[in-house]
N, C-alpha and C positions, 0 to 999 in steps of 0.2 A: 353395728353402726346404726345411729338414729336415722329414721326416715324423716323426710320433710313433711311438714304438716299441711293438711288441706282443711281449711275451715269452710263449712258450707252454711250459708245464710238460708234458713228455711223459708218456705212460702207462707205468706200470711193471707188468709181469705177474709174479705170484708163483705158482710151481707147487708143488703138494703131492701127496703120494701118499696115497691112501686105500685102504680095503678094496676088493678087486676090481681094483686097479691103475688106477682111473679118476682122471684129473687134473681138479681144479676150479680153473680160473684165476680170479683176482680182478683188477679193474682200478680204478684211481683215476680219478675224473672229470677231464676236461680243463678246467682253469681258466685263462681268459685274464686276464692281469695287465696293466693299462694303466698306463704310467708316462709322466711328462712328460719329453720329450727335452730335453737341455741346449739352452738358448737358445730354447725353445718352450713356450708355455702352451696347453693344449688344453682346450676346454670344449664342452658341448652348448649349443645356442641355438635360438631360435624366430624365424621371420620375422614381422615386424609393421610397420605403417605408421609413418613418422616422425611424422605428425600424424593423430590420430583423436580422436573425441569421442563420449561417451555423453550424450545429451540427456535432460533431465528437466523436468517442470513443477514450479514452486514453489507452485502452487495446485492444488486438486482440481477435478474437473468431469467432464462427459460429452463424449466425443469427437464433434464435429460434422462434421469434415472431415479426411480423410487424403489429402494432396495428392501423395504420393510412393509409390514401390514399391522394393523391393530392386533394386539395379543402376542406378537413376536417377542421373544426374549433376546436381548442384545447385550454384548459385552462392551466395556469401555474401549473406545477407538474404532468400533465397527462403523462402516459407511452406512449412512441412512438415506441421504438424498444428495444427488449430484446435479449441479447446474451445467449448462453447456460450457465446456472449458476451452473451446477452440481459440477464441480471441486471447484468452489469458496464456495459453500454451505458446502461441505465436509471439506474444510479448516476451515471454521467458527466453525463447530462442534468440530473439533479437538482442536481448540484454546479455545473453551468454556470448554472442559474437562480439559485442562491444567490449566485454571483459577480456576476451582473447586478444583482440586488436590492441587494447591498452597495455596488456602484459607483454606483447611482442614488441611494442614501441619502447617500453621500459627496458627490456633486455637489450635492444639495439643501442639505446643510449648508454647503458652501463658498459657494453662491450667496447664503445668508443669507435673511432674511425678505423676502417680496414686499410691494410697496406696498399691495396690497389686504388683506394680513394685518394690517398696521399700522393701516390705516383701519378695519378691523373691530374691532380691539382698542380704538381710540379711541372708536368708537361705543358699545361695551359699557361703557366707563368713563363716558361721558356718561350713558348710561341708568342706570347704577348710582348716579351722583350725583343724578340726578333722583328715583330711588326713595328715596334717603336723605332728600332734602328733603321728599318726601311723608310719609315715616314720621315725621319730626320734627314736621311740621305737625299730623299726626293725634295725636301724643302731646300736643302743646300743647293741642289742642282737648279731648281727653279730660280732661286735667288741669284745664281750666277748667270742666268739667261737660258731658259728652256727652249729647245727647238720646236718648230711647228709640228714635227712628227709626233710630239707627245700627246697630241689630241687623240690619236688612235690608241695609244697606251692608256689614256684616261678613260676612253670608252670601254676598253677591255676590263679595266679595273672596276668600273661601275657594274658591268655585267657580272663579274665575279662576286662583288659585294652583295648584289641582289640575290644571287644564287645562295651565298652563304647565309644571308638573312632568312631565306625560306627554310634552309636546313635547321638554323637555330630555333626558329619559331616552331617547327615541327617537333624538334627534340625536347623543347621545354614547355610544350603545351600542358602536359599532365602535371609537371612540377609547379606551374603557376596556380593550379587548382588544389595543391597540397595544403593540408591544415597545419603543416609544420612551417612556422614563420621563416626559419633559416633557409629551408629548401626553396620557398617561394621567393625570398629576396635574391638568392643566387640566380634563379631563373630570370628574374626581372633584370638583374645586372647584365646577363648574357644577351638578352633581347635588346636592352638599351644599347649595348656596345655594338651589336649588329646593325641597328638602325643608324647609329652615329657613323658607322663605317660607310653605309650607303649614302648618308648625307654628305660625308666627306668626299666620296667618290664623285657624287653629282657636282659638288662644288669644284673639285679639281678639273672635271671635264669642262665646266663653265669657264673656269679660269684659263684653261688651255685654249678654249675658243675665243675668249674675250681679251686676252692679252697677258703679258708677263705679270702685271700688277695683281690681277685677279688670281693668277697661278700662285703667286707668292702667298697671298692670303689663304688660298685653299690648302696649300701645302702646310702652312702653319696650323690650320684647323685639323689636318690629318695627324699632325704630331700630337695635338691636344687629345684627340680621340684615342690614339695609341697609348698615351700616358694614362688615360682613364681606364683603358682595358688592362694595362699592366698593373695598376693599383687594385683593381677588382680581383685579379688573379692572385696577387700577393695577399690580399685580405682573406680569400678563401683558403689558401694554403696555411696561413697563420692560424686560422680558426681550427682547421683539422689537426694541426700539429699541437695545439694547446690541449687537446683531449677533452674529456668530459668534466664539467664543473659540477659541484654539489647542487647548484641551482637547477641545472638541467635534469639531474636525477630526481630532485624534489618535485619538479613540475610533472615529470612522467609518473612518479608514484602517486601524486594527487589525482592524475587522470585515471589510474587503475582503481583507486579507492572510490572515485565517483562512479565508475562503471560497475563496481561491485555493489555499491549502494543501490544503483538502479536495478541490478539483478535481484537483490534482496526484496525490493518493493514488488517486482513482478512475481516472485515466488509467493509472497503473501497474498497477492491478488488471486493467484491460482489456487492456493489453499482455501481461500474463502468461497470457492465454487463448490466446496463439499461441506456437508454437515455430518459430523461423526458423534457417536454416543459419548457423553462425558462421564457416564457411569454405567455399571451393570444394572439393567432395569428392564421393565416391560413397556412395550409401546402401547400407550393407551389411546392415542389419537394421531391420525395422519391427515393434514389439512390441505395437501396439494396432490396434483396428478401430473403425469408426464405431459409435456407440452404447455403446461400452464406457466404464465409469467408471474414471478414473485418480486416483491419490492423489499428494500432494506427494512428490517424490523418486523416483518410479517412472521407470525408464528406458523411453523410448518409441521412440527412434531411435538408431541407431549410424551415424556418418559416418566415413569414412576417406579420406585422400589416397593412393589406391593407386598413384599414379605415383611415389611416393617410399617405398621399403621399406628397412628396416634389419633387423639381427639383434640380438637381446637374449639374452645368455647366461643360463642358468638354474642352473648348478651350479658356477660359478667361486668357489672357496673363498677365505676371507680370507688363506690362506697364499699363494695364487697371485696375487691381485689386486694385492698389493704390487709385483709385478714388471711390471705392466701400466701403460702410459702412453699418453696421447692422442697419436695420430699414428702409432703403431706399425703396420706392415703386417700384414695378416691374409689367410690363405687359407681359403676357405669351401667346404665340400662339403655338398650337400643330399641328405637321404635319399631324397626322391622323385624326384631327378634324378641318378641315378648316372652316374659317368664325366665329370661336368662340374665344373670348379673355377672359383670366382669369386675375384677379388682385391678387397680393400678395405682399410680402415684403422680404427683405434679412434677413434671420434668423441666418446665421452663415457663417463665412469665414474660409476656410481651412488654417491651420497654416504651412503646409508643401507643398512644390511644387511638381508637377507631370510632367511627360514628355508626350507631345502630339504631335506626328509627328515631333519630333525634337525641339518643342518649350517648353519653361518653362511656365506652366500654374498653376493656383490655383483654386481649387473647391470652388464655392460659392453656398450655399444652400438656396433655396427659398421656403418659405411656402406660400401656397395659402390661400386667405381670403374667398374663395368661395367653393361650393360643388365640390368634386373631384371624384365623383362616376363614371363619364364617362372616367376617365383616367385609364391607365393600366401600370403596371410596365414595364419599358423598352421603352416606347414611346419616340420619339425624339421631341424636342421643341426648340423654340427661345425665349429667355428672353431679355427684354429691361429694363435695370435698370436706373432709373432716378437719375442722380447725379448732384451735384452742379457744 
């Protein structure tokens, strides 16, 4: 292969005569001029791995574990660095619980109402109908002329209504806080009916104490309350007997999907507290220590496959790159290993220009055809590309 030519401009000495006959010679500096030989493109290059990677975290945190040191050999998938995972693990547990709750709710909806729930609703309706009958009978009695002794009965009825109201409030306290709209509405109906019963009992007592006219009005109010309670019980029973609708199932399924999506997000966050090797390689640099806080995007580890090295040109101009083609033979000399020449070929030509000291250059990648065990990442070299 032709070597690149070095033309040396020689030194020219000019003599002059001065006073005293002393000669003062002057000399031009020796300037080496590098030219590309015909059929040859010459460029500077650096040794680098064919495959290497700078690893970063996409989330911030405190380093809990550094499992590697520079020089270690790792396999793809090996754990390199672990951030403190406590917060992420707790978030995963909460998301798992939310999924379990949503799935249980979906199963309950699909199963439909239990026989005991329907039986309880039928009992409540029967009780409400009995109460309506009693209220209507009392109204009729008052209308016919209630005796004064009814004041005591009205007082007892009020006491009973107040006691029942306390029981209803206690029994439906948790139901009112339920996220299920139907359960909450049923609790509200029961509480409303209990309060209306108290109000009716208070009115009946006032009517008994205030005269027959007031008693009639109060008795009619009691009938109205009993009708409302009967209607609520009928609605609850009808709802249970209707069974599960497709809309109910769809709502519960959507809740499960939403919970599962939340769990998937927390799993990703937990995974991002780890950095694992993307390839089998050598650890060339570790940038963090245990206890150090890292930020998203910060380089923490550099990996490289040092078994496969290549050369990348640094100053090949746009004028010369047009003469280069993939597959052309290359002779390589390394500054740190004088007297040795490697043979290789052009493996790839960069598609995008770079700036090098104000010049437009293109990287050309050279693969060596010989053993590269003596080379080190970052060594400088000269490549001579044989072109047509």
